C-alpha positions in Angstrom: 83.4 5.2 17.3 81.1 5.0 20.6 80.0 8.0 19.2 79.8 7.1 15.8 77.6 4.1 16.9 75.5 7.1 18.7 75.6 8.7 15.7 74.3 6.4 13.4 71.5 5.4 16.3 70.5 9.0 16.4 69.8 9.1 12.7 68.1 5.7 12.7 65.8 6.6 15.0 65.5 10.3 13.4 64.3 8.5 10.3 62.2 5.8 11.7 59.8 8.3 13.8 60.1 10.5 10.3 58.8 7.5 8.4 56.5 7.1 11.2 55.1 10.1 11.1 54.8 10.9 7.1 52.7 7.2 6.9 50.5 7.4 10.5 49.9 11.2 8.8 48.9 9.3 5.4 46.9 6.4 6.7 44.5 9.5 8.6 44.5 11.4 5.8 43.1 7.9 4.2 41.2 6.9 7.1 39.4 10.7 7.0 38.9 10.5 3.4 37.2 6.7 3.7 34.5 8.3 7.1 33.8 11.3 4.9 32.9 9.0 2.2 30.7 6.4 4.1 29.2 9.5 5.6 28.4 10.7 2.7 26.8 7.8 1.4 25.3 7.2 4.5 22.8 10.4 4.5 22.2 9.6 1.1 20.9 6.4 2.3 18.7 8.2 5.0 17.1 10.0 1.8 16.4 7.3 -0.6 15.1 4.7 2.6 12.6 8.1 3.4 11.8 8.3 0.0 10.8 4.7 0.3 9.6 5.3 3.2 6.7 7.9 1.5 6.2 5.8 -1.7 4.9 3.0 0.9 2.7 5.7 2.8 1.6 6.5 -0.8 0.6 3.3 -1.7 -0.8 2.3 1.3 -3.1 4.9 1.1 -5.7 2.8 -0.3 -6.6 0.4 1.3 -8.5 -1.5 3.6 -6.1 -2.1 6.5 -5.5 2.1 6.4 -9.4 3.3 5.9 -10.6 3.5 9.7 -13.8 4.7 8.5 -14.1 1.7 6.3 -12.7 -0.8 8.6 -15.6 0.4 10.5 -18.4 -1.8 9.1 -16.7 -5.2 9.3 -16.2 -4.2 13.4 -18.6 -6.6 14.1 -17.8 -9.6 12.0 -14.8 -10.1 14.4 -12.0 -10.6 11.6 -8.9 -10.2 11.9 -7.8 -9.4 9.4 -10.8 -8.6 6.6 -8.9 -7.5 3.9 -6.7 -10.4 3.9 -10.3 -12.4 4.3 -11.7 -11.2 1.4 -8.7 -11.8 -1.1 -9.1 -15.3 -0.2 -12.6 -15.4 -0.5 -11.8 -13.4 -4.2 -8.8 -15.8 -4.9 -11.0 -18.8 -4.2 -13.8 -18.0 -7.2 -9.8 -18.8 -9.1 -10.2 -22.9 -8.0 -13.3 -23.6 -10.5 -12.0 -25.4 -13.7 -11.8 -23.1 -16.8 -11.6 -19.1 -17.1 -12.5 -17.4 -13.5 -16.1 -16.4 -13.8 -15.4 -12.6 -12.9 -13.4 -12.3 -16.4 -15.5 -11.4 -18.6 -12.7 -12.8 -21.8 -12.0 -16.0 -22.3 -8.2 -17.5 -22.1 -6.6 -17.6 -25.2 -3.2 -19.3 -23.6 -4.8 -20.8 -21.3 -7.5 -20.2 -18.9 -7.3 -16.6 -17.3 -7.1 -16.3 -13.7 -6.8 -13.6 -10.7 -3.4 -13.0 -9.7 -2.8 -9.8 -7.7 -6.0 -8.2 -5.2 -6.1 -4.8 -3.1 -8.7 -4.2 -1.5 -9.6 -0.7 -1.9 -11.9 0.2 1.0 -15.4 -1.6 2.4 -16.9 -2.2 -1.2 -13.9 -1.9 -4.0 -10.9 -3.9 -5.0 -8.6 -3.9 -7.8 -7.5 -6.8 -9.5 -5.3 -8.7 -12.3 -5.7 -11.0 -14.3 -3.5 -13.4 -16.7 -4.0 -16.2 -18.8 0.2 -16.1 -19.0 0.6 -14.3 -22.2 -2.5 -12.2 -22.0 -3.5 -10.0 -19.2 -5.6 -7.4 -17.9 -7.4 -5.2 -15.0 -10.4 -5.6 -12.9 -12.3 -3.5 -10.4 -14.5 -5.6 -8.7 -17.6 -4.7 -6.1 -17.4 -6.6 -3.3 -20.2 -7.1 -0.1 -19.2 -8.8 2.8 -22.2 -10.2 4.5 -22.6 -11.0 8.2 -22.7 -15.1 7.7 -19.1 -13.9 5.9 -19.7 -14.5 2.3 -19.2 -12.0 -0.1 -20.6 -11.3 -3.1 -18.1 -10.3 -6.1 -19.7 -8.4 -9.0 -17.7 -6.7 -12.0 -17.6 -3.1 -12.5 -15.3 -2.5 -15.1 -12.2 -4.3 -16.7 -9.7 -4.3 -19.8 -7.6 -6.6 -20.8 -4.7 -5.2 -22.3 -3.0 -5.9 -25.6 -0.3 -7.9 -26.2 3.1 -6.4 -27.2 5.9 -8.3 -29.7 9.1 -6.9 -29.0 
């Protein structure tokens, strides 16, 4: 009887070891698959991040902040961020009652105001304007003077036709 108990215990222990082996093997395969999948996703994200980084660098190409030659015009003025200063001065033109004086159109839904601004260099600005329904783009020439005043001159403008969907 004692030998049968040992036999049963041995068979039970062997089955338990086999079960542990198969389960561990399956878990190892699943974990390896998950790790490989995550490594693939990480590589794709790295590629995507690199692509986005290149796009950002491309978008920053025409900016005052990345143009050392244009920034050299403002070294003597002791302005920490000339681009931001110029944007603020341009946005101050929105504070007048009615349409912005740089926009050559009368607002149809409300007053035309400048929304987005991109300072290209030490002479030009791209700007977007809208009245809530109608919108357009401006190319503005500017001059930042030694007394920190800014003169804006409209160079080109464009009003988009609304599209009804």
